[in-house]
C-alpha positions as CSV (number, residue, x, y, z in Angstrom):
1,M,0.2,0.3,-0.2
2,L,2.9,2.3,0.6
3,D,4.3,1.9,-2.3
4,K,1.7,2.8,-4.2
5,F,1.1,5.8,-2.5
6,A,5.1,6.5,-3.7
7,L,3.5,7.2,-7.3
8,L,2.6,10.3,-6.0
9,G,5.2,11.7,-4.0
10,F,8.4,13.0,-6.0
11,G,11.3,11.3,-6.0
12,D,12.3,8.6,-8.9
13,G,9.5,7.4,-10.4
14,G,6.4,9.6,-8.7
15,W,4.4,11.4,-10.5
16,G,3.8,14.6,-7.9
17,A,5.6,16.9,-9.9
18,A,3.7,16.3,-13.1
19,L,0.1,16.2,-10.7
20,L,1.1,19.8,-9.6
21,Q,2.1,21.0,-13.2
22,G,-1.3,19.8,-14.2
23,A,-3.3,21.3,-11.1
24,F,-1.5,24.6,-12.3
25,T,-2.7,24.3,-16.1
26,T,-6.1,23.3,-14.7
27,I,-5.9,26.6,-13.0
28,S,-4.5,29.0,-15.3
29,I,-6.8,27.3,-18.5
30,A,-9.5,28.4,-15.6
31,L,-8.9,31.7,-14.9
32,A,-7.7,33.0,-18.4
33,T,-11.0,31.5,-19.6
34,L,-13.4,33.3,-16.9
35,P,-12.7,37.1,-17.6
36,F,-13.5,36.3,-21.3
37,G,-16.5,34.1,-20.8
38,L,-17.9,36.3,-18.3
39,M,-16.8,39.7,-20.4
40,L,-18.8,37.9,-23.8
41,G,-21.5,36.9,-21.9
42,L,-22.5,40.8,-21.1
43,I,-22.0,41.7,-24.0
44,V,-24.2,38.9,-25.4
45,A,-26.6,39.5,-22.3
46,L,-27.0,43.3,-23.3
47,G,-27.8,42.4,-27.6
48,K,-30.6,40.1,-25.9
49,R,-32.1,43.4,-24.0
50,S,-31.3,45.6,-27.4
51,E,-33.7,47.3,-28.8
52,N,-32.2,47.0,-32.2
53,I,-34.0,43.1,-33.3
54,V,-31.5,42.1,-35.4
55,L,-28.8,42.1,-32.2
56,R,-31.4,40.2,-30.8
57,A,-32.3,37.4,-32.6
58,L,-28.0,36.8,-32.9
59,A,-27.4,36.7,-29.2
60,T,-31.1,35.3,-28.5
61,A,-29.3,32.0,-31.4
62,Y,-26.1,32.9,-30.1
63,T,-26.6,31.8,-26.4
64,T,-29.0,28.7,-28.3
65,V,-26.4,26.7,-30.0
66,F,-23.6,27.2,-27.6
67,R,-26.1,25.9,-24.6
68,G,-26.9,23.3,-27.1
69,V,-24.0,21.8,-28.3
70,P,-22.2,19.7,-25.9
71,E,-19.4,21.3,-24.5
72,L,-17.0,18.7,-25.7
73,L,-17.9,19.1,-29.5
74,T,-17.7,22.9,-29.4
75,L,-13.7,22.6,-28.1
76,Y,-13.7,20.0,-31.7
77,I,-15.4,22.4,-33.7
78,I,-12.5,24.9,-32.7
79,Y,-9.8,22.6,-32.2
80,F,-10.1,20.5,-35.2
81,G,-12.9,22.5,-37.8
82,I,-11.7,26.3,-37.5
83,Q,-8.5,25.5,-37.5
84,I,-8.7,23.4,-40.6
85,L,-10.9,26.3,-42.5
86,V,-7.8,28.9,-41.5
87,Q,-5.0,26.0,-42.7
88,Q,-6.5,25.8,-46.5
89,V,-5.3,30.3,-46.1
90,F,-2.5,30.1,-44.1
91,H,-0.7,27.0,-44.4
92,S,1.6,27.2,-40.7
93,F,-1.4,28.5,-38.9
94,S,-2.0,26.1,-35.5
95,I,-4.0,26.7,-33.1
96,P,-2.3,26.4,-29.1
97,P,-4.2,24.0,-27.7
98,F,-4.6,26.4,-24.9
99,V,-5.6,29.0,-26.9
100,A,-8.4,26.4,-28.6
101,G,-9.6,24.9,-25.5
102,M,-10.2,29.0,-23.5
103,V,-11.8,30.1,-26.6
104,A,-14.3,26.3,-26.5
105,L,-14.2,26.9,-22.8
106,G,-15.6,30.9,-23.4
107,V,-18.1,31.0,-25.9
108,V,-19.7,28.5,-24.0
109,L,-19.3,29.8,-20.7
110,S,-20.8,33.3,-22.3
111,A,-23.5,31.4,-23.4
112,F,-24.6,30.2,-19.7
113,S,-23.5,33.3,-18.0
114,S,-25.1,36.0,-20.3
115,E,-28.2,34.6,-18.6
116,V,-27.4,35.2,-15.4
117,W,-25.9,38.6,-16.6
118,V,-30.0,39.3,-18.0
119,G,-31.8,38.6,-14.6
120,A,-29.0,41.0,-12.5
121,L,-30.3,43.2,-15.8
122,N,-33.7,42.8,-15.5
123,A,-33.5,43.7,-11.5
124,I,-32.4,46.5,-11.6
125,Q,-35.3,49.1,-11.6
126,K,-35.6,51.1,-15.1
127,G,-35.8,54.3,-13.0
128,Q,-32.4,54.7,-11.9
129,R,-31.2,54.7,-15.8
130,E,-33.5,57.3,-16.0
131,A,-32.0,59.6,-12.9
132,A,-29.0,59.0,-14.0
133,S,-29.5,60.7,-17.4
134,A,-31.4,63.2,-15.0
135,L,-28.4,64.1,-13.6
136,G,-26.6,64.4,-17.6
137,L,-24.6,61.7,-17.0
138,S,-24.6,58.9,-20.7
139,K,-25.2,55.8,-21.6
140,A,-21.7,54.6,-21.1
141,Q,-20.7,56.2,-17.3
142,A,-24.3,55.7,-15.8
143,F,-23.8,51.8,-16.8
144,R,-20.5,52.6,-15.5
145,L,-21.1,54.1,-12.3
146,I,-24.3,53.0,-11.0
147,V,-25.6,50.1,-12.7
148,F,-22.7,47.7,-13.3
149,P,-22.0,48.2,-9.3
150,Q,-24.9,46.8,-8.6
151,L,-25.4,43.9,-11.6
152,M,-22.0,42.5,-9.6
153,R,-23.4,42.0,-6.0
154,V,-27.3,40.7,-7.8
155,A,-24.9,38.8,-10.5
156,L,-22.3,36.8,-8.3
157,P,-24.3,34.0,-7.3
158,G,-24.7,32.7,-10.2
159,L,-21.9,33.2,-11.4
160,G,-19.8,32.2,-8.7
161,N,-21.9,28.6,-10.1
162,N,-20.2,29.4,-14.0
163,W,-17.0,29.4,-12.5
164,M,-18.0,26.1,-10.3
165,V,-19.4,24.9,-13.6
166,L,-15.9,25.8,-15.5
167,L,-13.5,24.6,-13.1
168,K,-14.8,21.0,-13.9
169,E,-15.4,21.3,-17.4
170,T,-11.4,22.0,-17.8
171,S,-11.1,18.5,-18.0
172,L,-12.8,18.4,-21.3
173,V,-9.5,20.1,-22.7
174,S,-7.3,16.5,-22.1
175,V,-8.3,15.6,-25.4
176,I,-6.3,17.8,-27.0
177,T,-3.5,16.5,-25.8
178,L,-3.1,20.2,-22.8
179,Q,-1.1,18.4,-20.2
180,D,-4.2,18.8,-17.6
181,I,-5.1,17.6,-14.1
182,M,-6.6,14.7,-16.3
183,F,-4.2,14.3,-19.1
184,I,-1.2,13.8,-16.3
185,T,-3.4,10.7,-14.0
186,T,-4.8,9.2,-17.3
187,R,-1.1,9.1,-18.4
188,A,-0.5,7.6,-15.0
189,N,-3.0,5.3,-15.0
190,V,-1.7,4.1,-18.6
191,V,1.5,3.4,-17.5
192,T,1.0,2.1,-13.4
193,K,-1.7,0.1,-13.9
194,E,-3.4,2.4,-10.8
195,P,-6.4,3.6,-11.8
196,F,-8.5,4.4,-7.9
197,L,-5.0,5.5,-7.0
198,F,-4.6,8.2,-9.5
199,F,-8.2,9.5,-10.7
200,G,-8.9,9.3,-7.1
201,A,-6.3,11.9,-6.4
202,A,-7.9,14.2,-9.7
203,M,-11.4,14.2,-8.1
204,L,-9.2,15.2,-4.4
205,L,-7.7,18.1,-6.5
206,Y,-10.4,19.2,-7.8
207,L,-12.9,18.8,-4.6
208,I,-9.5,21.3,-3.1
209,F,-10.3,24.1,-5.8
210,S,-13.9,23.5,-5.1
211,L,-14.0,23.8,-2.4
212,I,-11.4,27.2,-1.9
213,S,-13.9,28.8,-4.9
214,A,-17.0,27.9,-2.8
215,W,-15.2,30.0,0.7
216,G,-13.3,32.6,-2.3
217,V,-17.2,33.0,-3.7
218,G,-18.8,33.4,-0.6
219,R,-16.3,35.6,1.3
220,L,-17.1,38.4,-2.6
221,E,-21.0,38.0,-2.3
222,A,-21.0,39.2,1.9
223,R,-18.4,42.2,0.6
224,A,-21.0,42.8,-2.1
225,N,-23.7,43.2,0.0
226,R,-22.3,44.3,3.0
227,G,-23.3,48.2,1.4
228,Y,-26.5,47.0,0.1
229,A,-27.3,45.2,3.7
230,A,-26.4,48.6,5.6
231,F,-29.1,50.8,4.0
232,G,-31.7,48.2,4.6
233,G,-31.9,47.3,1.0
234,A,-31.8,43.6,1.4
235,T,-35.1,43.8,3.7
236,R,-37.0,45.7,0.8
């Protein structure tokens, strides 16, 4: 039994260093995807609320497609399909697996987070925008100074759930040879024939990331709601 756990160590024959590198890759792609996916999701949400019927239709079609298509298929289309199309024009072009994974996970995240953003935008009273306009603020200024700070407070719980889902979906990038946790543990299992040991280690790493994330999101929510509750907003 001790010999088996030695396989998780950092000595000769141990996979500890490779597992740490895989964990770093997993966190790196998740953190790189998060701002890209959330900002794109916010843009899509604004499009769904636009007065322009064409923008609304495009935004709705976007969310329908990327919420309905499996994430793995989206990853394959971007990594293999788009790469082949671009190579027909630029023959030496290739998409790095990290970039392909970030883009694929990002568009899926944006489709789901756009629904969270739309719900948060609907929760902000229209009168606040009208008051901002009466004070001489432009639409951009009103959004930045008045709407967005409230938007984050309302959207945080839903966006926190999106982040937790994103953490688990990063495991898909192993199929395009990105050396994340799942890639390393799968390779270790092939070499050592110890599936319970290495997949159990992967499960523990994802669980640790999830627990830390849940704690972090909870702190952010408490901070965002601090001023709101202080002025009696929570009791309305």
